[in-house]
TIBADREN-441385 format. One record per residue (C-alpha): residue number from 1; y, x negated, z. Coordinates in Angstrom, 3 decimals. Layout:
<recs>
REC num       py       px       pz
REC NUM        Y        X        Z
...
</recs>
This chain:
<recs>
REC num       py       px       pz
REC   1  -29.980   -5.963  -13.720
REC   2  -26.452   -5.370  -12.362
REC   3  -23.100   -6.907  -13.768
REC   4  -23.099   -9.877  -11.490
REC   5  -26.781  -10.669  -12.123
REC   6  -26.280  -10.410  -15.965
REC   7  -23.146  -12.598  -15.429
REC   8  -25.317  -15.150  -13.815
REC   9  -28.061  -15.044  -16.487
REC  10  -25.481  -15.511  -19.106
REC  11  -24.145  -18.837  -17.517
REC  12  -26.804  -21.016  -19.016
REC  13  -26.461  -19.771  -22.472
REC  14  -22.686  -19.551  -22.807
REC  15  -21.189  -20.444  -26.044
REC  16  -18.421  -22.673  -24.625
REC  17  -20.676  -25.427  -23.548
REC  18  -18.678  -28.186  -25.310
REC  19  -15.376  -26.366  -25.928
REC  20  -12.217  -28.572  -25.562
REC  21   -8.623  -27.191  -25.067
REC  22   -7.417  -25.632  -28.227
REC  23   -4.424  -26.472  -30.408
REC  24   -1.336  -25.197  -28.748
REC  25   -0.183  -23.838  -32.190
REC  26   -3.324  -21.455  -32.220
REC  27   -3.218  -18.635  -29.739
REC  28   -5.276  -19.296  -26.670
REC  29   -6.934  -16.828  -24.444
REC  30   -4.265  -17.527  -21.863
REC  31   -1.358  -16.667  -24.345
REC  32   -3.255  -13.642  -25.650
REC  33   -3.625  -12.379  -22.078
REC  34    0.068  -12.767  -21.298
REC  35    1.139  -11.163  -24.506
REC  36   -1.181   -8.222  -24.013
REC  37    0.063   -7.766  -20.390
REC  38    3.645   -7.555  -21.664
REC  39    2.812   -5.263  -24.522
REC  40    1.080   -3.052  -21.982
REC  41    4.239   -2.901  -19.675
REC  42    3.464   -5.404  -17.212
REC  43    6.631   -7.354  -16.529
REC  44    5.982   -9.227  -13.160
REC  45    3.286  -11.705  -12.171
REC  46    2.859  -12.420   -8.429
REC  47    0.975  -15.804   -8.389
REC  48   -0.750  -18.306   -6.280
REC  49   -2.487  -20.453   -8.966
REC  50   -4.640  -23.397   -8.935
REC  51   -6.258  -25.468  -11.623
REC  52   -8.227  -23.085  -13.359
REC  53   -5.025  -21.033  -13.945
REC  54   -2.936  -23.830  -15.432
REC  55   -3.168  -22.508  -18.976
REC  56   -2.129  -19.158  -17.872
REC  57    0.880  -20.832  -16.072
REC  58    1.882  -22.802  -19.152
REC  59    1.633  -19.675  -21.402
REC  60    4.497  -18.134  -19.462
REC  61    6.971  -20.229  -21.068
REC  62    5.660  -19.799  -24.511
REC  63    5.355  -15.977  -24.163
REC  64    8.493  -14.211  -22.930
REC  65    8.622  -11.130  -21.003
REC  66    6.379  -11.795  -17.847
REC  67    8.536  -12.715  -14.731
REC  68    6.558  -15.159  -12.410
REC  69    6.987  -14.927   -8.612
REC  70    5.348  -17.418   -6.329
REC  71    3.657  -16.530   -3.085
REC  72    2.610  -19.171   -0.686
REC  73   -0.496  -17.461    0.312
REC  74   -2.685  -14.963   -1.648
REC  75   -2.243  -12.376    0.930
REC  76    1.371  -12.522    0.195
REC  77    0.554  -12.067   -3.566
REC  78   -1.883   -9.280   -3.285
REC  79    0.584   -7.343   -0.510
REC  80    3.428   -7.861   -2.896
REC  81    1.496   -6.338   -5.738
REC  82    0.644   -3.357   -3.612
REC  83    4.318   -2.673   -2.707
REC  84    5.419   -3.320   -6.438
REC  85    2.999   -0.591   -7.768
REC  86    3.792    2.001   -5.205
REC  87    7.582    1.856   -5.869
REC  88    7.358    1.028   -9.641
REC  89    4.412    3.560  -10.516
REC  90    2.942    0.779  -12.755
REC  91    1.110   -2.440  -12.189
REC  92    2.044   -5.989  -11.496
REC  93   -0.315   -8.746  -12.251
REC  94   -1.541  -10.858   -9.239
REC  95   -2.784  -14.354  -10.300
REC  96   -5.362  -15.765   -7.849
REC  97   -7.435  -18.922   -7.922
REC  98  -11.323  -18.564   -7.889
REC  99  -13.468  -16.900   -5.288
REC 100  -11.784  -18.271   -2.237
REC 101   -8.205  -17.296   -3.439
REC 102   -9.366  -13.761   -4.213
REC 103  -11.000  -13.770   -0.693
REC 104   -7.697  -14.712    1.016
REC 105   -6.044  -11.875   -0.844
REC 106   -8.788   -9.239   -0.230
REC 107   -7.262   -7.693    2.948
REC 108   -4.141   -6.360    1.127
REC 109   -6.122   -5.388   -2.092
REC 110   -8.116   -3.267    0.425
REC 111   -4.932   -1.666    1.455
REC 112   -4.003   -1.119   -2.213
REC 113   -7.436    0.332   -2.979
REC 114   -6.802    2.824   -0.137
REC 115   -3.346    3.588   -1.543
REC 116   -4.741    4.019   -4.894
REC 117   -2.012    1.536   -6.246
REC 118   -2.013    0.333   -9.760
REC 119   -2.870   -3.451   -9.481
REC 120   -4.087   -5.877  -12.211
REC 121   -5.667   -8.707  -10.597
REC 122   -6.332  -12.108  -12.948
REC 123   -8.640  -14.373  -11.164
REC 124   -9.083  -17.797  -12.815
REC 125  -12.668  -19.062  -12.393
REC 126  -14.806  -22.295  -13.339
REC 127  -15.252  -23.053  -17.080
REC 128  -18.319  -21.256  -18.266
REC 129  -20.355  -24.543  -18.663
REC 130  -19.148  -25.844  -15.354
REC 131  -20.422  -23.053  -13.202
REC 132  -24.266  -24.252  -13.179
REC 133  -22.892  -27.377  -11.295
REC 134  -22.319  -25.548   -8.199
REC 135  -18.923  -27.130   -7.478
REC 136  -17.312  -26.855   -4.018
REC 137  -15.306  -23.733   -5.065
REC 138  -18.070  -21.815   -6.799
REC 139  -18.820  -18.233   -5.416
REC 140  -19.948  -14.954   -6.444
REC 141  -16.620  -14.106   -7.603
REC 142  -17.589  -10.915   -9.400
REC 143  -19.293   -9.334   -6.279
REC 144  -16.284  -10.054   -4.179
REC 145  -13.929   -8.455   -6.683
REC 146  -16.302   -5.453   -6.687
REC 147  -15.559   -4.604   -3.304
REC 148  -11.820   -3.745   -3.742
REC 149  -11.582   -2.839   -7.506
REC 150  -12.330    0.313   -9.501
REC 151  -12.625   -2.127  -12.566
REC 152  -14.099   -5.662  -12.881
REC 153  -14.513   -7.463  -16.175
REC 154  -15.305  -11.087  -16.989
REC 155  -14.253  -12.581  -20.362
REC 156  -16.711  -14.747  -21.931
REC 157  -14.694  -15.570  -25.106
REC 158  -11.053  -16.267  -25.962
REC 159  -11.317  -13.427  -28.604
REC 160  -12.150  -10.889  -25.844
REC 161   -9.210  -11.613  -23.290
REC 162   -6.733   -9.463  -24.974
REC 163   -8.653   -6.434  -25.244
REC 164  -10.105   -6.851  -21.705
REC 165   -6.482   -7.133  -20.598
REC 166   -5.335   -3.962  -22.230
REC 167   -8.496   -2.174  -20.637
REC 168   -7.438   -3.597  -17.146
REC 169   -3.988   -2.206  -17.323
REC 170   -5.231    1.172  -18.614
REC 171   -7.892    1.172  -15.805
REC 172   -5.213    0.308  -13.053
REC 173   -2.928    3.123  -14.269
REC 174   -5.728    5.747  -14.833
REC 175   -5.837    8.501  -12.270
REC 176   -5.915    8.121   -9.218
REC 177   -4.852    4.484   -9.647
REC 178   -6.553    1.454   -8.538
REC 179   -7.189   -2.423   -8.531
REC 180   -8.518   -3.735  -11.883
REC 181   -9.776   -7.235  -11.750
REC 182  -10.124   -9.685  -14.804
REC 183  -12.046  -12.791  -14.271
REC 184  -10.926  -15.482  -16.699
REC 185  -12.942  -18.696  -16.819
REC 186  -10.989  -21.932  -17.582
REC 187  -12.421  -22.616  -21.022
REC 188  -11.803  -19.099  -22.180
REC 189   -8.346  -19.512  -21.021
REC 190   -7.629  -22.727  -22.945
REC 191   -9.824  -21.745  -26.002
REC 192   -8.536  -20.945  -29.312
REC 193   -9.094  -17.609  -31.037
REC 194   -7.177  -15.337  -28.650
REC 195   -6.170  -11.959  -30.030
REC 196   -3.127   -9.939  -28.709
REC 197   -4.427   -6.444  -28.116
REC 198   -2.154   -3.013  -28.376
REC 199   -1.842   -1.087  -25.265
REC 200   -4.627    1.506  -24.120
REC 201   -3.623    4.878  -22.717
REC 202   -4.616    5.429  -19.206
REC 203   -6.861    8.471  -18.175
REC 204   -4.848   11.345  -16.970
REC 205   -5.830   13.301  -13.877
REC 206   -8.465   15.929  -14.252
REC 207   -7.226   19.530  -13.744
REC 208   -8.350   21.568  -10.660
REC 209  -11.459   23.635  -11.268
REC 210  -11.247   27.349  -11.416
REC 211  -14.028   27.587   -8.505
REC 212  -11.646   25.296   -6.287
REC 213   -8.601   27.261   -7.065
REC 214  -10.538   30.518   -6.203
REC 215  -11.579   29.037   -2.831
REC 216   -8.275   27.815   -1.929
REC 217   -6.756   31.080   -2.722
REC 218   -9.354   32.858   -0.669
REC 219   -8.584   30.725    2.440
REC 220   -4.881   31.332    2.021
REC 221   -5.409   35.069    1.577
REC 222   -7.732   35.430    4.431
REC 223   -5.275   35.789    7.185
REC 224   -7.410   33.516    9.244
REC 225   -5.972   30.192   10.701
REC 226   -5.672   27.968    7.585
REC 227   -4.416   24.274    7.443
REC 228   -3.198   22.728    4.319
REC 229   -3.571   18.875    4.429
REC 230   -1.658   17.003    1.686
REC 231   -1.217   13.435    0.626
REC 232   -0.894   11.504   -2.696
REC 233    1.747   12.580   -5.304
REC 234    2.255   15.869   -3.261
REC 235    4.135   13.849   -0.506
REC 236    5.695   11.405   -2.866
REC 237    7.645   13.741   -4.721
REC 238   10.468   15.799   -2.864
REC 239   10.169   18.842   -5.271
REC 240    6.417   19.049   -4.607
REC 241    7.030   18.791   -1.007
REC 242    9.362   21.840   -1.098
REC 243    6.824   23.818   -3.068
REC 244    3.974   23.259   -0.802
REC 245    6.373   23.905    2.209
REC 246    7.106   27.402    0.503
REC 247    3.643   27.904   -0.088
REC 248    2.470   27.150    3.427
REC 249    5.223   29.395    4.842
REC 250    4.571   32.379    2.625
REC 251    0.770   32.247    3.409
REC 252    1.253   31.521    7.070
REC 253   -0.662   28.301    6.961
REC 254   -0.012   25.108    9.071
REC 255    0.982   22.133    6.984
REC 256   -0.062   18.564    7.653
REC 257    0.329   15.316    5.895
REC 258   -2.312   12.563    5.923
REC 259   -1.897    9.919    8.508
REC 260   -0.980    7.036    6.323
REC 261    0.416    8.170    2.994
REC 262    0.903    5.541    0.244
REC 263    4.366    6.709   -0.470
REC 264    6.151    9.648    1.261
REC 265    9.624   11.096    0.590
REC 266   11.476   11.301    3.942
REC 267   14.779   11.886    5.446
REC 268   17.770   14.435    5.656
REC 269   17.598   17.392    3.505
REC 270   13.936   16.954    2.573
REC 271   10.896   18.932    3.819
REC 272    9.841   17.844    7.127
REC 273    6.079   17.596    7.291
REC 274    4.039   16.341   10.249
REC 275    1.816   13.390    9.533
REC 276   -2.036   13.940   11.096
REC 277   -1.939   11.799   14.195
REC 278   -3.611    8.496   14.491
REC 279   -5.247    9.012   17.733
REC 280   -8.323   11.235   17.044
REC 281   -7.708   13.619   19.941
REC 282   -4.127   14.312   18.889
REC 283   -5.479   14.861   15.412
REC 284   -8.117   17.316   16.543
REC 285   -5.334   19.180   18.527
REC 286   -3.234   19.535   15.327
REC 287   -6.391   21.067   13.392
REC 288   -7.799   23.004   16.348
REC 289   -8.720   26.501   15.624
REC 290   -8.582   26.246   11.984
REC 291  -10.998   28.238   10.071
REC 292  -10.034   26.929    6.644
REC 293   -8.864   23.313    5.565
REC 294   -7.297   23.199    2.145
REC 295   -7.271   19.383    0.957
REC 296   -4.497   18.815   -1.624
REC 297   -4.191   15.202   -2.802
REC 298   -5.843   14.153    0.575
REC 299   -9.309   13.216    1.916
REC 300  -11.304   14.911    4.593
REC 301  -10.018   13.879    7.811
REC 302  -11.832   11.522    9.977
REC 303  -10.994    9.172   13.248
REC 304   -9.817    5.867   12.374
REC 305  -12.926    4.441   14.614
REC 306  -15.901    5.512   16.596
REC 307  -15.307    6.142   20.245
REC 308  -18.162    6.807   22.980
REC 309  -18.830   10.430   23.132
REC 310  -16.381   11.600   20.746
REC 311  -16.828   12.883   17.258
REC 312  -15.586   10.936   14.081
REC 313  -15.290   14.006   11.758
REC 314  -12.183   15.787   12.667
REC 315  -12.845   19.028   10.804
REC 316  -13.199   21.548   13.613
REC 317  -16.626   23.302   14.051
REC 318  -16.946   26.256   11.881
REC 319  -14.092   25.368    9.654
REC 320  -14.626   25.528    5.907
REC 321  -13.239   22.786    3.763
REC 322  -11.948   23.332    0.272
REC 323  -11.311   20.181   -1.735
REC 324   -8.825   21.475   -4.145
REC 325   -7.548   18.279   -5.395
REC 326   -9.190   15.080   -4.366
REC 327   -8.100   11.799   -5.790
REC 328   -8.409   11.911   -9.507
REC 329   -7.503   15.562   -9.664
REC 330   -3.939   16.855  -10.625
REC 331   -2.778   17.636   -7.165
REC 332    0.740   18.680   -8.482
REC 333   -0.628   20.879  -11.110
REC 334   -3.153   22.537   -8.541
REC 335   -0.068   23.143   -6.194
REC 336    1.847   24.943   -8.903
REC 337   -1.245   26.973   -9.999
REC 338   -1.785   27.993   -6.368
REC 339    1.758   28.915   -5.801
REC 340    1.929   31.023   -9.016
REC 341   -1.370   32.765   -7.999
REC 342   -0.259   33.597   -4.380
REC 343    3.273   34.906   -5.770
REC 344    1.280   37.019   -8.429
REC 345   -0.997   38.381   -5.549
REC 346    2.140   39.562   -3.400
REC 347    1.379   36.935   -0.665
REC 348    5.044   36.158    0.238
REC 349    6.949   34.027   -2.337
REC 350    6.545   30.394   -2.585
REC 351    9.757   30.411   -4.829
REC 352   12.396   31.012   -2.038
REC 353   14.043   28.478    0.418
REC 354   11.835   26.977    3.082
REC 355   12.347   28.082    6.611
REC 356   15.159   25.976    8.081
REC 357   13.424   24.398   11.017
REC 358   11.007   22.796    8.581
REC 359   13.894   20.722    7.014
REC 360   14.898   17.288    7.918
REC 361   16.208   16.669   11.485
REC 362   19.996   15.858   12.354
REC 363   20.775   12.120   12.143
REC 364   20.192   10.417   15.330
REC 365   22.918    9.393   17.515
REC 366   23.750    5.650   18.121
REC 367   21.313    4.374   20.757
REC 368   22.008    2.376   23.909
REC 369   19.999    0.534   26.458
REC 370   16.638   -1.310   26.121
REC 371   15.127   -1.466   22.880
REC 372   11.763    0.594   22.814
REC 373   10.212    2.855   20.041
REC 374   12.693    5.719   20.367
REC 375   15.733    3.633   20.700
REC 376   14.324    1.639   17.558
REC 377   14.024    4.760   15.590
REC 378   17.374    5.895   16.332
REC 379   18.922    2.437   15.354
REC 380   17.007    2.668   12.124
REC 381   18.166    6.164   11.435
REC 382   21.849    5.806   11.957
REC 383   22.066    2.594    9.925
REC 384   19.507    3.159    6.988
REC 385   21.370    3.253    3.676
REC 386   20.837    5.977    0.841
REC 387   17.635    5.577   -1.362
REC 388   16.047    2.778    0.816
REC 389   12.580    2.072    0.796
REC 390   10.987    1.622    4.242
REC 391    7.850   -0.325    4.781
REC 392    6.242    0.666    8.268
REC 393    3.898   -1.916    9.864
REC 394    5.346   -1.070   13.321
REC 395    1.715   -0.310   14.452
REC 396    2.063    0.796   18.266
REC 397    5.726    1.343   17.925
REC 398    5.287    3.673   15.087
REC 399    4.774    6.654   17.548
REC 400    8.238    6.758   18.411
REC 401    9.908    6.181   14.973
REC 402    9.498    9.836   13.649
REC 403   12.566   11.458   15.038
REC 404   14.991    8.779   13.923
REC 405   13.585    8.427   10.377
REC 406   13.408   12.323   10.011
REC 407   17.254   12.521   10.298
REC 408   18.025    9.096    8.382
REC 409   19.334    9.083    4.755
REC 410   16.715    9.907    2.263
REC 411   14.254    7.323    1.664
REC 412   10.670    6.474    0.746
REC 413    8.103    5.675    3.274
REC 414    5.185    3.168    2.514
REC 415    2.539    2.967    5.161
REC 416   -0.622    1.012    6.165
REC 417   -3.108    3.038    4.125
REC 418   -6.126    0.667    4.702
REC 419   -5.378   -0.478    8.229
REC 420   -5.690   -4.022    7.287
REC 421   -2.843   -5.862    9.121
REC 422   -0.523   -8.338    7.471
REC 423    0.861   -5.663    4.915
REC 424    4.498   -5.249    5.820
REC 425    6.241   -8.459    4.713
REC 426    4.329   -8.843    1.502
REC 427    4.683   -4.988    0.713
REC 428    8.281   -5.010    1.376
REC 429    8.652   -8.065   -1.064
REC 430    6.957   -6.256   -3.806
REC 431    9.001   -2.949   -3.090
REC 432   12.100   -5.099   -3.476
REC 433   11.007   -6.623   -6.842
REC 434   10.293   -3.325   -8.332
REC 435   13.116   -1.222   -6.741
REC 436   15.962   -1.683   -9.168
REC 437   18.241   -2.783   -6.522
REC 438   17.050   -0.452   -4.014
REC 439   17.515   -1.815   -0.289
REC 440   14.203   -2.283    1.414
REC 441   13.716   -2.166    5.431
REC 442   10.455   -3.468    6.834
REC 443    9.439   -2.511   10.397
REC 444    7.115   -5.079   11.262
REC 445    4.897   -5.732   14.272
REC 446    4.995   -9.082   15.882
REC 447    1.397   -9.864   15.827
REC 448    0.848   -8.643   12.302
REC 449    3.914  -10.479   10.983
REC 450    1.991  -13.745   11.640
REC 451   -0.514  -13.001    9.121
REC 452    1.634  -13.194    6.011
REC 453    4.900  -14.840    7.295
REC 454    5.230  -16.966    4.330
REC 455    6.482  -13.585    2.401
REC 456    9.985  -14.471    3.811
REC 457   10.196  -17.620    1.686
REC 458    9.583  -15.591   -1.448
REC 459   12.059  -12.960   -0.486
REC 460   14.476  -15.957    0.098
REC 461   13.706  -17.649   -3.130
REC 462   14.017  -14.439   -5.289
REC 463   17.156  -13.344   -3.177
REC 464   15.504   -9.997   -2.283
REC 465   17.385   -7.331   -0.411
REC 466   15.082   -6.971    2.237
REC 467   15.868   -6.389    5.999
REC 468   13.005   -7.107    8.350
REC 469   12.946   -6.108   12.000
REC 470   10.284   -7.829   13.806
REC 471    9.211   -5.465   16.809
REC 472    8.616   -8.259   19.359
REC 473    6.690   -7.053   22.420
REC 474    4.743  -10.447   22.647
REC 475    1.413   -8.779   22.328
REC 476   -1.197   -6.999   20.112
REC 477   -0.105   -3.882   22.078
REC 478   -2.340   -1.585   19.924
REC 479   -5.451   -3.378   21.068
REC 480   -4.349   -2.854   24.690
REC 481   -4.371    0.793   23.923
REC 482   -7.818    0.429   22.059
REC 483   -9.387   -1.422   24.867
REC 484   -8.849    1.495   27.222
REC 485  -10.012    3.979   24.563
REC 486  -13.366    2.358   23.699
REC 487  -14.130    2.545   27.502
REC 488  -15.029   -1.112   27.574
REC 489  -13.918   -1.448   31.192
REC 490  -10.814   -2.877   33.179
REC 491   -9.757   -6.058   31.275
REC 492   -9.959   -9.234   33.095
REC 493   -7.814  -12.503   32.641
REC 494   -9.930  -13.555   29.611
REC 495   -9.787  -10.260   27.795
REC 496   -6.178   -9.914   28.454
REC 497   -5.482  -13.339   26.990
REC 498   -6.766  -12.254   23.742
REC 499   -4.137   -9.503   23.731
REC 500   -1.168  -11.573   24.590
REC 501    1.142  -13.483   22.194
REC 502    3.070  -15.565   24.797
REC 503    2.524  -18.927   26.119
REC 504    4.357  -20.079   24.110
REC 505    6.641  -17.125   23.127
REC 506    7.057  -16.878   19.284
REC 507   10.587  -17.926   17.947
REC 508   11.070  -15.561   14.996
REC 509   14.471  -16.512   14.433
REC 510   13.723  -20.180   13.960
REC 511   10.605  -19.374   11.987
REC 512   12.779  -17.102    9.588
REC 513   15.368  -19.694    9.146
REC 514   12.889  -22.284    8.532
REC 515   11.503  -20.005    5.444
REC 516   15.219  -19.654    4.098
REC 517   15.845  -16.203    5.670
REC 518   19.241  -15.620    7.872
REC 519   17.985  -14.490   11.231
REC 520   19.152  -13.130   14.573
REC 521   17.855  -11.741   17.842
REC 522   18.686   -8.280   19.345
REC 523   17.885   -7.608   23.113
REC 524   19.450   -4.134   23.398
REC 525   19.757   -1.202   21.196
REC 526   23.548   -1.747   20.719
REC 527   22.935   -5.271   19.511
REC 528   20.113   -3.972   17.187
REC 529   22.263   -1.325   15.569
REC 530   24.946   -3.566   15.043
REC 531   22.826   -6.262   13.438
REC 532   21.083   -3.583   11.051
REC 533   24.356   -2.476    9.989
REC 534   25.394   -5.981    9.172
REC 535   22.253   -6.916    7.362
REC 536   22.331   -3.693    5.223
REC 537   25.986   -4.440    4.037
REC 538   25.230   -8.073    3.009
REC 539   22.832   -8.580    0.009
REC 540   19.820  -10.754    0.308
REC 541   17.106  -10.919    2.954
REC 542   17.498  -10.913    6.789
REC 543   15.413  -10.799    9.758
REC 544   16.077   -9.346   13.146
REC 545   13.971  -10.253   16.068
REC 546   14.119   -7.019   18.306
REC 547   12.758   -7.935   21.724
REC 548   11.106   -4.815   23.177
REC 549   11.327   -3.906   26.747
REC 550    8.546   -4.265   29.155
REC 551    5.956   -5.886   26.895
REC 552    2.350   -4.961   27.259
REC 553    0.577   -7.339   29.743
REC 554    3.669   -8.645   31.397
</recs>
């Protein structure tokens, strides 16, 4: 019998059949939960609560230390928790209401799972004795949570909540990081007998195995074409980027980053590492001819989708794969051990300076003319503030951004790890909450923006320093590309209508202002550059509707 089945079997024999709300002077399950989260280092709670979570909400005033932030939809809450965890390196709590609330937030929890972001999700549920009545909001909550969580627990007694909360935080922070979900029935929340638990240590990453290190060394010493595919903490840390670049240069290996890194250090003066292309044939060309592929903090490369007559596995035929540091293994420790072993074996010196042409590019010049992906990238590059966080959900426009961002001021780049759109605006919100004043720039495709537009309201309410650029091509442009690639035939008017965002055109300026965010429209690259500079110079949220030339389908 699995965990979900065991939980259902226990419903009819729950000890809380007649339990009423406890004396407020006695610690409730909810107050024990809040106090344990605070003791475990959680200081922010993104929330969209309902009736079953009201005792948790009330506990926020009696237990100091947990900042509540309201999101108007669950996708905003979970996406913000993802952005917070990526920047802070520790979890925020995400408070959701029953199974439907969790379902509304699952897409961005999917992205967080793929990013291996530490997130603690607290989902309120019906009182234990109420579940058997099959009330309208009843669902198989535990099963749903399991699709995106590395750890799921249901508390049956107020006395267990604190220990479960401490375990949830530790699970979220344990290598390689992930979503930990605690299900809190309403009567367990209000019931007396809650016990505050001490923090629990997270599980550290495992060391790389000697056999995997030997295999990687053999590949790098082989003099055969070798690719090092990096990701995770290796690309998030500028020092690790420099070290892996020196190692690859010394060994004569090609160096490539995973397509969608959770967090990547970018910008002028930092190592310039090419990302594996999104389009499968371009990615295959980057890996073509490799006889050895060493994975360092990255997973085996596969195509994003299946296409007729094309392979999904991107590893070239005859190429051996060494998974030196898969998720959960200490990738930076593996990198250091590899560099020392190569230096000791006389394979170049990974301690010297990298080759100059691998460093960040020269800062872009101020662009002019129509707005397209290249001029957009240049406008961003010349205006980006120092130490910014850039959240990229530009989708089809991302192909032209690389040159502008490569020469921009040093920044951290957060990308769409799981492919579930509606990520950008909430992720930028969470990044700003976690960033200790760092400016945040969100590059947001217009179609994807509509999934989680209420994130702008949270940015306004919390006075967050987020500048959003809506890349307004009035279409699902990426789907026009995919329609051709899957060989579905020439699109007719009905097919084209499903890719078009006109009739009526969306007024993002009015939408943003209606949610409390100052907004403007740019129709040329010069206007965009001026408006970006002005937005960065003024604290608080701003939105720029960047109208892209020649929208698809027009």
